[in-house]
N, C-alpha and C positions, 0 to 999 in steps of 0.2 A: 728164585730170588738170588741165590749166591753168583748165578751167571751175570744177572744185572749189576750187581755189586762190582764183579769183576770188570765189566765193562766201564761203569762209572770211574773206577779207579784208574784202568788203562788212559782215558781220555784226559783224566787230570795228569797223568805221569807225562803224556805226550805234549801236553800244554805247557807243562812245567820245564821240560828239557827244550822247548823251542820247537818240536818236531810238527805241531799243529798250530799255526797261529790263527786266532779267530778274534772277533769282537773289535775292542779299541785298537789292539796291537797290530790286527790285520788294516784297519783303517789307516793308523799312522804310515803304514809301508805304502799307503797309494799315493799317487802324484797327483796331490790337490792345490787348488788353486790360492793362492796366497790371502790372508786376511783383509779384507778390504777392496779386494778388485772388483769392478764391475762384470756381471756376468750374465748370458742369458741361457737359461735352462728349459730344456724340454723334457716332459714326462707325463705321467698317467697320474691324478689324483686319486690318491689310497684312501686318505680319510680326511675329514674337515671337524673343525670346530671354530668357535667364537673368536679364539687367536690366530687362526690361520691354517694352513693346510699340511699335508704330507706328501710329497712327492715320489713317485718309484719310478723304475726303466729311465734313468737318467741319461741325458746328455747334455754336456754345459760347454758354453763356447765363450772364449773371452773376447774383450773389444779387439785384442791384435788379430782374431781369427784361429788362435789356439782351442783345440777341442779335446774334451775328456768324456770319455764313455765309459759306464760302469755297469757292474754284472747287475741282474733284477733283485738281489737280494739288499742291496743299499738304497738307503732313501734318503731325503732332504726336506729339512723344516723350511715353510715359506711364512714369511711375516709379511703381511700386507701394508702398503702404505695406506696414509690416511685417505677416506673417500675412494678407495679401489673396491673393485669387484670381485677381488679373491675370495673371500668369504662367501660369496654366492657360487662358484664354481660346482659343479655337482660331482658326485664320487664316480671316478670311473673315465671321467674326460681327459683327453689328451691335449696338453697345453703349452704355451710356450711363453715362458715370465722372464722379465727382465728385472734385476735389482743387484745389491751389493752382496757379495759371498762373506759370509764370518763362519769361522771355528770356534768349536765350543772350547771353553777355558779350562786350562787342566789345573789341577791342584798345583799349590806351589808351597805349601805348610804341612805339617803333620796333621792330620785330622779334619782336613779342608774338604769339601765336599769338590769332586771332580767331574765336571761337565763332559770333558772329552771321554772320560772312562766310562761314564753311565749311558751317555748317548751311543758310543761307539760300541758299547756291548749289545745296542739295538740295532746295529747297523746303520746308523746316521752319520752321513759324512759331515755335515754342518747346517749352515741356516741361509737362507736368503733374506736380507733385511729390506724394508722398502720397497717390497716387490710391487710389479705392476703388470697386468695381462697385456700380453701382445697379441695374441690370437688362440682360439680354441676350434678344434675339429668338431664337424658335426657328432652331435651326442644323443642317445637315446636313454631313457629311464632303466637304471638296472637295479637287482635286487639290493646292492650295496646302498646305493642313492636311498631307495625307500627306507632301508634301516636307519640312516642319517637321519632323513626327514622324521621319521617316527621318535629316534631319540631326541631331536630338537623339540619335537611337539609335547612329549613327556617332561620335558626340562621346563619348558614354558608352565605347563600343568603344576609343577611341583613350586615355581616363583609364584603361583596364585595362590597356592593352599598353604604356603609356610611363610613366615619371617625370612630375609636374607641370609641369616646366619644358619637356621634351621633348613632353609631350603638347599643349601651349599651341603650340609651334612646328608642329607637325604638323596641328593644327587649322586653323591659319592656311594653312597651304601647301594642304591638300588640301580646305578647306572655307570658307576666307576668314572663319574667325572670330578678329577681329582685335583684340576688347575682351579676351579672355581671355589676350593674348601677354604672357610674362613682359617688364615694361620693362627690365631690365637686358639680356636679349637682343636686344630690338629696337634699343635704344641702340646696342649693340655691333655688328649688321649695320650700321646706319646709317652708324657713324664709319668703320666699314672698306670701306663701298662697296658690299655685297651685299644691301642690304635689298630690292632688288629680286626675290629670290627668294622672298620672301615674299607676293608677290601673284600673285594667279590671272592669270598672263601668257601670252604666246605660247609660251613656254617649256614650260610646264605643259600648256596644251591640246595643242599640237603632240605633245608625247610621250604624253599619253593619248588624244586622238583618233586621231591617224594609228596609234600602237599598235595601238588596239582594230580599227581599221581593216584592218591587216596581219594581224592576228592571225584575223579572221574571213575574210580571205583565204585564209589559210594550212589553215584547216578546212575547206574546199570553198565556202565561197558565194562566188556570182558578184560582180563588181564593181559591179552598180546597187544590188543589195540591201544588200551589205554599208556601201556608202558613205551608204544612206539611213538603216539603221540607226546608222551613226557619226553622222549629223547631228542625228537624234532624240537619241541620248546626249549629244551636246554641248550641245544647247538645255537638256535636263534639268538636265546638270549646271551650266548658267550660272545658273539659277533656284535652284539647291541652293546656290549659292556666294554668292548675292547680287547677282549682275548688275553687277560693278563696272565701269567703263570699259576698264580692262586686258582683262578676261575678254570684254566685249562686243566689243571689237576682235577678240583672237585667234579667237574663237569664227565671227565673220565670216569672217575671212581663210582659216581652215582650211575652213569651209563652201562658200566660193567656190573654194577648190581640190579639193576634193570633188566638186562639181557640174560643173567643168571636165573632171574625169575621165569621170563620166556622159555628157557631150554631146560627149567627145572634143576638146576645146579645152585651150589652153595660156593659164592667166589672167596677167593684168598685175598683178603684186604692187603697185606704187606707184597703177595704176589703182584698184584694189580698195580701197587705203590710203584713198585719198582720198575716195571714194563713203561709206566708212564713217564718216570724219571728219564730213562734210556731215552725215548722216543723224542722226548722235550730236547736232550743234549744232544743227540744226533742231528736233530734240525738247527740247534744253536749251541755248540759247545761252551760259548762263551757264558752260559747260564749256570756254570757251576761256579763261578764268581760272583753271581748276583744273590742280593739282600733277599729278594722276594722268594726265588727259587730255593735257597737253603731254610728261609724261615719257613714256606709252605710245608715241604716235604719234612722237614725236622719237627715240626707241630706234630703232624699225624704219626710219626715215627715216635715220639714222645708219649703219645696219648695211648700207641696200641702196645708199645715195647716196654718204656721205660716206667709208665703208670703203674702197671700191675706187679712189675717186678719191685718197686717201692712197696706197694701195698702188702706182697710177700715179706717184705724185710719188716715192716711195721708190726704184721702179725707174729713172726718169731720173735722180736723183742718184746712185746707185750706177754706172749706166754712164759718169755724168760723171767719176767719181771713177776707175773703172777705166781710162777714156783718159786721164787725167791722169797716173795712174800708168805706162802704157805708154808716154806720149809722155816722162815723166822717165827711163824706162829706156832709149830710145832714143838719146837725147841725153845720158845720163850714162857713166860708165867702163862697161867690158865687164863687170867682174865684178858688176853689178847683176843681169846676167843667168844668173849661176851658179844652180846647184839647191843651196840651202842645203837642211839636214835639214830645217828647217820646212814649206818648199816641197813638198819630197818627202812629208812627211807630209799635209799639205793636200791635195796631188793626188791620195794615195791614198784619202783618206776621200771625197771628192767623187767618186771614181770608183767606191767602193764603193756610195755613196749614191745612185747614179744622179744627182747634180746637176752633173755636170763638163760641159764641152763635147764632150769625146769619149768616147764609152763601147765598151770592148772585149768583143766578145760580146753575146749576147742578157742583160739583166737577170733574177736570180733572181727568185722569188715574194717572198722575203724583202725583196731590195732594192726592189720595186715596193711592198711595204707600208710599207717605211721612208720611201720618196719622197714616196708619199701622206701618211702622217701628218706629214713635214715642212710640206708646202703647206698641209694642213690647218691646223695649228698657226699658219701665217705667216697665212692669212686668217682664222682666229680673233682673231688678235692685231690685225691692221688693222681687222676688224669692232669689236673693243671699243676701239680709237683712235677709229675715226668716230663709234662711239656716245656717247664721253665729248666729242669735240668738240662734236656737236650739241646735246647737251644740257647741257653746262657752265653756260650762262647760267641755264638753267632752274633747276639744282640750286642754283647761287649765289642766284637771286632768292627761293627757298624755305627754303634753308637754310644759307646764307652760307658754308658752308666745305664742300670736298671732299677726301677721302684722295686722297693723291698715289698710293699704291700700288694702288688699287684695279682697275687693268687688268691687272695682275699676279697678282693675287689670284683675280682671277675666272677666269683660266686652269686655275688649281688647282680651282675649285669647281664650274664647269660640267660639268666630265666626269663628275661623279658626281651630276647632278642626275637624270637618268635613271632610274639604280638607285634613288636616294633615294625618287623618287615613285612608280616602280614597287611598290618593296617596301613602301612606308607604305599605298599604295592597295589593294594585295592581302590586305595583313594587316588593315586596317580593314573589307573587304570580305567576305572569305571566311573561314566558321568554320574553327577548326584551322589556320590559316596565321598564327598570331599570332608564329611563330618569325620569320618576316621583319621583324618589328617590329626583332629584335635587328640585324640590319644596317642600317636606318634610323638607330637609336639610336647606333651607331658612327660613322655617316657624320656624324651632327649633333654629336657629340664631336668627330671630326675639324674640322668647319667651325669651331667655337669656338676650338679651341687654334690653327689657323691664322690666326684674327682676332686672338687674344691676342699672335700671334709678330708678326705685321706691324705690329701698333699699337705696339710698341717700338722699331721703327727709327725712326733719325733723322728728324726733319721730315715725320713721317706725317701731319699734317694742314696743308692750305692755306686759309687764312682771309684771302681779301680785302675780305670784306663783302657786302652787297646791292649789286649792280650798278645804277649808275643808268639813267634812259632813253636818255641820249646815248650811254651805252656799249654798249646791246643794238642802238640804232639803227646804231653804227658795226661790231660784231662780227657781225651777221648778214648783212649786205652782203658783207662782207670774206670772210666763210665760203662765199658764193654763188660768189664770184669763186676761190677757191681749189678749190671742187669744179669749176669750168670747166677751171682749168687742169690739174686732175688726170685729169679725163676726156679733156681734150684729149690730153694726155701720151700716157695709154694708146693712144688711136687712133693717133697719129703713130707711136708705137713697132713699133703691128702692121703698119707699111706699107702701109697700105689707104688709098684715097681717101676721106677722111670726108664725110660729109653735108654739104650747104652749111649749114644751119643749126645746126649742133651745134659745141661750143665749139673742136673742133680743126679745123673747116670754116672757122670764122670767123679763127681764128689763121692758118691757112695763106693763107686768101685775104688777109687783110690783109697778110700779109708778102709776097704774090706780087705784090700792087699796088705795094707800095713799090719792090721790087727787080726787079720784071719778069722775073723767074725764078723758078718755083717749083718747079724741081729743085733736088734736092740739098741743098733747106734744112731737110730733117726733123731731122735730126740736130742741127743748130744750134738748131733751135727748141726741141727737147727740152731741150738743155743749158740755154739762154737762161731758158727758163720753168720749168724745175727749181730753178734757184737762186731766181727769183722766189717761187715758191711757198712756199720755206723761210722767206724773209724776211718773206713775208706773214703764215705762222703764227705766226711770233715775234712779229710786231707784233701779232697778234689776242690771244694770250697776255697781252701786254704791258697792252695795253688794257684786258682785265678787273681786271688787277692793280694798276690805278690806285685808291690807297684814296681816301676820302672826306675832305675839308679841314674838319676840325672844328677847327682850331687857333683859340686864342682863344675857345673857348666854355664855357659850363657848361648841363648837361641837369640840370632837376629831374624825375627819373621819377617817374610815379604808381604808386606803389607800396602805395596804399590808408592807411591809419593807422600812418604811418612817415615814413621819410626816406630818401632814396636820391638822390645828388647825383654826377656824372660830370663832371668838368672835365679840361679840355685844355688845356695851355699854348701860346703860340705856337711855343715850341720842341718840340711834339709830344710832351710829357711827360703821363701820363695818372694823374688821382687820383682815389679814390674817398672822398667823404665821407659816412659813415655809410652804411647800407644793410639795412633790417629792415622789418618790417612785423607788427602782430598782427591785421590783419583778412585779410590774405592768407596762405595755407599755400606753403611752398616758394618764397618771393620770390627767392630766389637763381636757383633752375632756372627760374623762369616770367618773370622781368622782368630782372634782371641781367645773367644770362648772355646771354638772346636779343637784349639791347641792345649789348651788346659785341661779339657774333659778328656782329651787322647793320652794325655801325659799322667792321667788320675789327680792332678790337683786340684784339690776344692779348698784350700786357703791361702790368700795372698798377705802374706806378712807386711807388705808395702808397697804402694804406688808412688813413685818419684816422677815429676814432670817437670822438663827443663825449662818450659815457660808455655804461654798460652796461646801458641798458634795451632789453628785447628787440625793440621797434620800431625801434631804431637798428642793430642788431647781428645779428641770426640771419641774415641776409640775406647779410652778408659772412664769417659765420663757414660757412655753406654754401658760398660761393665759395671759401674756402680749403680747406675739408676736400676740395672737388672738382676742385682747380685743376689736378691731374694727368689727370683723367679728361677735363676740359674743354678741355685744352690750353692754358691760363692761366698766364700767369707773373707771380707777385705779389712784387715788391722789399723791399717794407717795410710794416711794421705799425705805425702811431703810437697810442700811448694815454696817457692822461694819470695824472700820479702817483695820482691820488684813485681810479681803477679798479685799479691793482696793489696799492693799499694796503687796499681793502675785500674782503670775502669774497663772491664773486660766482661763480655755477657758468658763467656765459657768460662773463668773463674768463678763467678757467682752462682752459676748452675752446678759447678763443682760443689761447692760449698755446702749448696743448699740441699744437695743430694747427699753429702756426706753426713748431713744432720747439723751441719754449723755454718748458718748465713752469717758470716762475719766479715769484714772487710780489713781486718787490720788486728795485732794482738790484744787489742782492748775488747773483742768479742763485740762489737758494735753489730745491733741487730739491723739487718737490710730489709728494705721496704718488702722484698718477696716473700718473706717469711720470718720466723721466730727461731732464735738458737733453742736447740735442744739441751737440756739439763744432762743428759747423758747420753751423746752422739752415738751411732751406731760405727762410725768412723772415726778415728781420732786424727785431728789435723794439725800438722805441726810445720814450721819453717825450717829452711835449711839454708845454712850460709858456710861460705867457706872458713875452714877449720874445724869443723864438724868432723867428727870420726866416731865409729863404733866396729864391734866386731860380731861375728857368726861363727862360733868353731875357730877353724884357724883362717876364715875369710876375713879380711880387712879391708874397711871402707874409709874413703876420707874424701869430704867434699873440697875441691880446690877452687872452684868459682861458682857464682859470685859473692863477694863481701856484701855485709850488710848495708855499705854505704855505697855501693856501685849504682850509678845513676841509672834509671829505667826507661831511657826515652827510646833505645833500639831493643826490643825484646830477644831478638837473636845474640846479640851481645852478652847479654845478661843470661843467658843459658846456664842452667845447671851443668857442672863437668864434675865426675868423680874418679878416683884410681882406686881400682880394686885389686887386692893382693890375694892371690889363692894360695897363702902358705908360702912354699918353696916352688910350687911348681908354676907360677908366672902371674904377670900383672895385664891389666886391662885398663885403659882409659876411654870413659864415655864422654862425648864430647856436645852431645845435643845439637843445636845449629850456632855454636859461637862462632864469631867472627870480629873482625875490626879490633876494637879496645878491648873485646872481652878474651881474645886471643893473645893479646900483648899482656894482658893483667895474668891469663894462664902460663904463659911461657916464662914468668918470673920465678914460678915454683913447680917447673915441670920437671919429673924423674924421666928416666929411661923404661919404657913400657915393651910389653910383649906384643899385646895385642891392642890396636888403635881403632875405634870406632869414627870414621873420618866425618868431620862436622859437615852440618847444611847439605848433606846429599851429594858431596861432592861439587859442589857449586865452585864456580870461577874464582872467587876470592877468598875460600875457606882453605885452611890446611896449606899455610905456607912452606918455602923452604926450610925456613929457620925451625919452624915447629917440628919438623920430620927431622931435621939434624939433632935437636934435642932430645925428642923420643926416641929417635932411632928404633921405630916398631920393626917388628919381624912378621907381621901380617896386618894389613889393613881391612877392613868390612866396611862396604858401601851400602848404604839401603836409598832406593828410588824406585821411581814407577816406569814401568816401559812407555816409550813414547812420550813423556812429560813435556810440557811447553816450555819448560825451563832449561831444558838441554841437560840436565842432571844425568849423570855423573859428567862434570865437563873435561874436555880433552887436555885441558892445561893441568887440571888437577892430577888426571891419569898419569899426564907425562912427568908431573913431579913426583909422583911415587914410581914411576919406573926408573926416573934418574937418580932416585936414593936407594934403589935396589930392594924397593920395598912391595913383595907380593900382594896383589890386591883379588878381593872376591866381592862380586854384587849380587845382591838379591835378584835383579832383574833376569839374569840367565841361570843364576844358581837356587832361586828359591830360598825356603828359609836355611840359614847357616849356622850350625852348631857348633861351638868351639868348647871344649872339653881340656881342663887344666887337671894335669894328673900326673902322679911320680912316676908311674909306669912309663912304658916304651912309647913313642909316638914323634911327631914333630919336635925334634930338638934345638934349643938356641941357647946357647949356655946351660944355666941352669934349668931351663923351664923346658915341661913337657907337655907339648900341646897338639891334640888330636883334633882335625876339622873333618866335619862331616857336612855334605850338603845334600838336600832335598832334591834338588835337580840336578842331571848330570854329572 
């Protein structure tokens, strides 16, 4: 096992030093066609589903005749055009396909999902859109095609047995088909902490594999033939479900267990786990950065290593508490030893369950079963806690939040998993067994109800944000020390002489050398290190809960053709200025929410919308609509009088979602709903001259005035001057132009950072404004390849002529500007540090 751990660490160091380039890093270094280029691809069909194909052994040719050939490990997604026969191509066929090449989109904001990294680690080069089949070589049926047809037949069977939502869950649960899974159910399970049941994991493989093995043994088949048949079944089932990392690990573990039975040996689970991890990493080292790989192996490690250690710590703490109570009883008044009614009931219950120190007579079968159930529940609880502690940083690193009650919810969910899997599997497999689908249907309904019930509990989600490398570097060595203490306490409590190089042995030897007497020290050591373990555990959780320090910063998110600005004052208050896009769909779900979760932000003190255009509003509207589901709190919504006076559907939806369906200050009730007596989100108007402070950060609204005409929404955009103490100033301009810019320039001071108005359009940010503001840095927010030509060349030239450095979210991604009194970009008295997500 130590050798395997050393190999894993070596692979990680080689990748970090750049000596081993794999996954998406290797794909980035390949000479690939440009996005949107028409190509002809030749290759072999590796897999097929309802949404397209996967090609391997690739050779691509451009229209110009340029050819690209790739190694066998690289693959390509194919999305067929409508009414094309791509979806009917058999697996294993050599085909020639023509279409438009597309690259997977990389992340351009912190917390955003990176398609390029995810698919690159799976060795995907890209995708072909609107593909049509040009030719196919003669082909005969292969085992891979037969397995694909079998999977499709079973999918059809599941859709006949279950409603659409439950059919998608069972397809994912039994066949690994995640593409059709209902998004609401996936998010509900993830928020509740039971998304692991949707993966083909050790639980599924153990239930099916070992269940079939014992079934074969029951019908009279000898152990060796039964184990061999079960191994063949497991490998076929792994191919059928797509061969995910968790499935491969589970199949390998169960296979080693069955092989050990054949040769009459006892397998070492940790050694088997380490060998499987090394084999998977040698096949694809990029798996070391894969969420599924880390969670899959981390869960098993937590169950086998961390769980028993926590159980040992609990036993030590419980013994210490018990001894403290006994000592207090001996030194206290005599009445403390009296048998109170509570003590009598407690003693009788413990005696009946067989948990007391003294049992009169031989315990009955019922008592034995109850005792066994109690200890099984205890072991399951500590295994769940160990699993959670081991994988907690991984979950936070990839998902930024964890449900607090998932440990207890899993105690209700896991006992029903075997019934769910067996009922669904045999209902899918056996004709006439469709009645078993009713059992699994009601179990799924119970799961959903439990998730919704637990979600209503207070403080359901813990969102500390993505942990930083230094936090991981502190947490895992501390967890290793905690595990050593736990296993040491277990060995000391068993009153056996521990091995010299075990944690207990080292603890006992160190104490013996210090005190020169090793006898009689076990109890004292258990008490001492039990308390240390509790303190260490609290310190580890506190380490992960330390939030990122974003005070005094403003982040211009890359939302495409739109604006999204998150500002954090030095007092810790969070404000969102605009949030929308016309080039990216669901910008709230895919950009705003991931960024806020990544930073550990769960409360927004105010949302300021400059005007009612969709590229500034639709993401904020989505955030307001789903704030309860996402666990976000919004205190206030600030609009201009011009937005309230105009007839706009987006403004009406904003007011309705905020809880106030009003059109003006008189709170007139709109036809779409009723005004709430106590709105969830406070709605206020913002006009020129309004100012407030948050710590040393001062805000001042410069435009528009209350009487400014509302005919041109862009001209009436909100404009704010933000002063970060003595560190610097920031000017936010929305889409202001024309008469709005003329009104703004009448009271415009010099600023350090300027957010260029209207995404850098031709008519925005005139030379006069640049001369008055004299910015030291200009920020532009626009979408790549937008039809408006933003940012326009004339605007960029005006910035260059005024010697103002400019950064754009198109090529820089999210841009974070920190205003600090420490070292950084200096302009007069300003101290500005700029950080870009890309390049």
